C-alpha positions in Angstrom: 4.4 34.3 -3.9 1.3 32.0 -3.7 0.4 32.8 -7.0 3.7 32.6 -8.4 4.1 29.1 -6.7 0.5 28.2 -8.4 2.1 29.5 -12.0 5.1 27.7 -11.6 3.3 24.5 -10.8 1.1 24.6 -13.6 3.8 24.8 -16.0 5.1 22.1 -15.2 1.8 20.0 -14.8 1.0 21.7 -18.3 4.3 19.9 -19.4 3.3 16.5 -18.4 0.5 16.3 -21.2 3.7 16.8 -24.0 4.2 14.4 -26.4 7.7 14.8 -25.4 9.3 12.1 -23.3 11.6 14.4 -22.1 10.0 17.4 -21.8 7.8 14.9 -19.0 10.6 13.4 -17.6 12.1 17.3 -16.9 9.2 18.3 -15.7 8.2 15.1 -13.5 12.1 15.7 -11.7 11.3 19.2 -11.2 7.5 18.4 -9.5 9.3 16.1 -7.8 12.2 17.7 -6.1 9.7 20.7 -5.6 7.0 17.9 -3.7 10.3 17.1 -1.8 11.9 20.1 -0.7 8.7 22.9 -0.2 5.9 21.5 1.5 3.2 24.3 0.8 3.6 22.9 -2.6 2.3 19.9 -2.0 -1.0 20.4 -1.9 -0.9 23.5 -4.9 0.3 20.2 -7.3 -2.5 18.1 -5.7 -4.8 21.2 -6.5 -3.6 21.5 -10.0 -4.7 18.0 -11.2 -1.3 16.6 -11.5 -1.5 13.7 -10.1 -3.1 11.2 -12.4 -0.6 12.4 -15.3 1.8 11.6 -12.6 0.8 8.2 -12.1 0.5 7.4 -16.1 4.4 7.6 -15.7 4.0 3.8 -13.2 3.1 2.2 -16.2 6.5 3.6 -18.0 9.1 0.8 -18.5 11.9 4.2 -18.0 13.6 3.6 -14.6 13.6 7.5 -14.2 10.0 8.0 -14.8 8.4 5.4 -12.8 11.1 6.7 -10.5 10.2 10.2 -9.9 6.2 9.3 -10.5 6.9 6.9 -7.8 8.7 9.2 -5.5 6.6 12.3 -6.7 3.1 10.3 -5.2 5.1 9.6 -2.2 5.4 13.5 -1.0 2.2 14.3 -2.2 0.5 11.7 0.3 1.8 13.4 3.3 -0.6 16.2 2.6 -2.8 15.4 0.0 -4.1 11.3 0.6 -7.9 12.6 -0.7 -6.4 13.7 -3.7 -4.6 10.4 -4.6 -7.5 8.3 -3.4 -10.5 10.2 -5.3 -7.7 10.5 -8.2 -8.7 7.8 -10.8 -6.7 4.5 -11.7 -3.9 5.7 -9.0 -4.3 2.3 -7.2 -3.8 0.5 -10.1 -0.8 2.7 -11.2 0.4 1.9 -7.9 -0.3 -2.1 -7.6 1.8 -1.6 -11.2 4.4 -0.6 -10.3 4.9 -3.4 -7.4 4.2 -5.9 -9.3 6.3 -4.5 -12.9 9.0 -1.9 -10.6 11.7 -0.7 -12.9 13.8 -1.0 -10.3 13.8 -1.9 -6.3 13.2 2.5 -5.3 10.3 2.8 -7.4 8.7 -0.4 -5.5 9.8 0.8 -2.3 8.2 4.3 -3.2 4.8 2.5 -4.2 4.5 0.8 -0.9 5.1 3.7 0.8 2.5 5.3 -0.6 0.3 2.8 0.2 1.1 2.6 3.5 0.9 6.3 3.8 -2.3 5.8 2.3 -3.5 3.1 4.8 -3.2 6.0 7.5 -6.7 6.9 6.5 -9.1 4.2 8.3 -11.5 5.2 5.9 -9.0 4.2 3.1 -8.4 0.8 4.7 -11.0 -1.4 2.8 -10.6 0.6 -0.8 -7.4 -0.7 -0.6 -7.8 -4.0 1.2 -10.5 -4.7 -1.4 -7.5 -4.5 -4.8 -6.6 -7.8 -5.1 -3.4 -7.0 -7.3 -1.8 -4.4 -4.4 -2.0 -7.5 -1.8 -0.8 -10.0 -4.8 2.2 -7.4 -5.2 2.8 -6.9 -2.4 3.5 -10.5 -1.0 5.1 -11.3 -4.2 8.1 -8.7 -3.2 8.9 -11.0 -0.1 8.4 -14.5 -2.0 10.6 -13.4 -4.5 13.2 -12.6 -1.7 12.8 -16.0 -0.3 13.0 -17.6 -3.7 16.6 -15.9 -3.7 18.3 -17.2 -0.3 16.5 -20.4 -0.8 18.2 -20.9 -4.3 21.6 -23.3 -4.1 24.7 -21.4 -4.6 23.2 -17.9 -4.5 25.4 -15.4 -3.9 22.9 -12.5 -3.2 23.9 -10.6 -6.8 20.7 -10.3 -8.1 16.7 -11.0 -7.4 14.8 -12.8 -10.3 11.4 -11.1 -9.8 8.1 -11.2 -11.7 9.7 -8.1 -13.3 13.3 -6.8 -14.0 16.1 -8.2 -12.4 16.5 -6.6 -9.1 20.7 -6.3 -9.2 22.0 -4.6 -5.9 23.5 -4.9 -2.6 22.0 -7.3 0.1 21.0 -4.5 2.3 18.9 -3.0 -0.7 17.0 -5.4 -0.7 16.6 -6.4 2.9 15.0 -3.0 3.1 12.5 -3.2 0.6 11.3 -6.6 1.9 11.2 -4.8 5.0 9.2 -2.1 3.9 6.5 -4.4 2.1 6.5 -6.2 5.1 5.4 -3.5 7.0 2.7 -2.3 4.3 1.5 -6.6 4.7 1.2 -5.8 8.2 -1.2 -3.1 7.8 -3.5 -4.5 4.8 -3.9 -7.5 6.6 -5.6 -5.8 9.3 -8.5 -5.0 6.6 -11.5 -7.6 7.1 -11.9 -7.4 3.4 -8.2 -8.6 2.4 -8.4 -12.1 3.7 -9.7 -14.1 1.2 -7.2 -12.1 -1.6 -4.4 -13.4 1.0 -5.6 -16.8 0.5 -5.9 -16.6 -3.2 -2.1 -15.0 -3.0 -0.4 -17.7 -0.2 0.3 -14.5 1.6 0.0 -17.3 4.7 2.6 -19.6 3.3 4.6 -16.2 2.9 4.6 -14.9 6.0 5.5 -18.6 7.7 8.2 -18.8 5.4 9.9 -15.8 6.8 9.9 -16.8 10.2 11.6 -19.8 8.9 15.4 -19.0 10.2 16.5 -20.3 6.6 15.5 -17.1 4.7 17.4 -15.2 6.6 15.3 -12.4 6.9 16.2 -9.6 9.2 14.3 -9.2 13.0 12.2 -6.6 11.6 11.1 -8.7 9.0 9.9 -11.1 11.3 8.4 -8.5 13.4 6.2 -7.6 10.1 5.4 -11.0 9.6 4.2 -11.7 13.2 2.0 -8.4 13.4 0.7 -8.8 10.1 -0.6 -12.7 10.7 -1.9 -11.5 14.1 -3.8 -9.0 12.1 -5.3 -11.7 9.8 -6.2 -13.5 12.7 -7.9 -10.3 14.7 -10.1 -9.2 11.5 -10.4 -12.9 10.2 -11.6 -14.6 13.2 -11.9 -18.3 14.1 -11.6 -19.3 10.4 -8.6 -17.8 10.2 -6.8 -18.5 13.1 -7.6 -22.3 12.5 -6.1 -21.9 9.3 -3.1 -20.2 10.6 -2.5 -22.6 13.2 -3.1 -25.9 11.1 -0.2 -23.8 8.9 2.5 -23.9 11.8 5.7 -25.8 12.2 8.6 -26.1 14.2 10.6 -24.0 11.4 8.2 -21.3 12.3 8.4 -21.6 15.9 11.8 -21.4 16.1 11.7 -18.3 14.0 9.7 -16.7 16.7 12.2 -17.2 19.8 15.1 -15.7 17.7 
């Protein structure tokens, strides 16, 4: 049975190199379902050197390719974290999907994959050094805040640095909650402090605690966790910076 699965996986991975976008798309959709429904297939897919080929699809503007690619990488990260981290260009591809998502689902899967990788302590400093990942994560709640505070906004669309996100408010809230959960983890990397400063990450976290932005309870909890992790890892300099930016509006948000 194992040999049969290996042959099936190898055939699908070979199709990922096809010049035909339709063939690549069909193979990627099958790999996504396989990695979702069959736990035994996940290491087989990773061992077949599929990860770099799947990661390439994160640069595609086609929603179906980017969605299936990010979802497949998320599934593979459950059992094959080493393969993802050792495959060239995977973190760069994930940061691209965060900053230029074809859909909110693709951004969520990219953020969730990073969250999964952060569960391995030795990977944290590597990810913490990735400037574009932190910028991409911070941009998600930033554009959510920009929408919520825009006069006359009805929550119908979220204009971000990439495509326009269209959908129900609940879906957008879920995306921001997931992004801030990953931000809280990345904030615990000592290497990330300087990047957070450049990305205006502290200001965004403070804004999320402002009741005027309408942040959910989970988002506020994640923002507080991120600030605490920054202070704990950054020491007195970071603590002073955070205290200096504290305002009444933020403190009121903490009380809710």
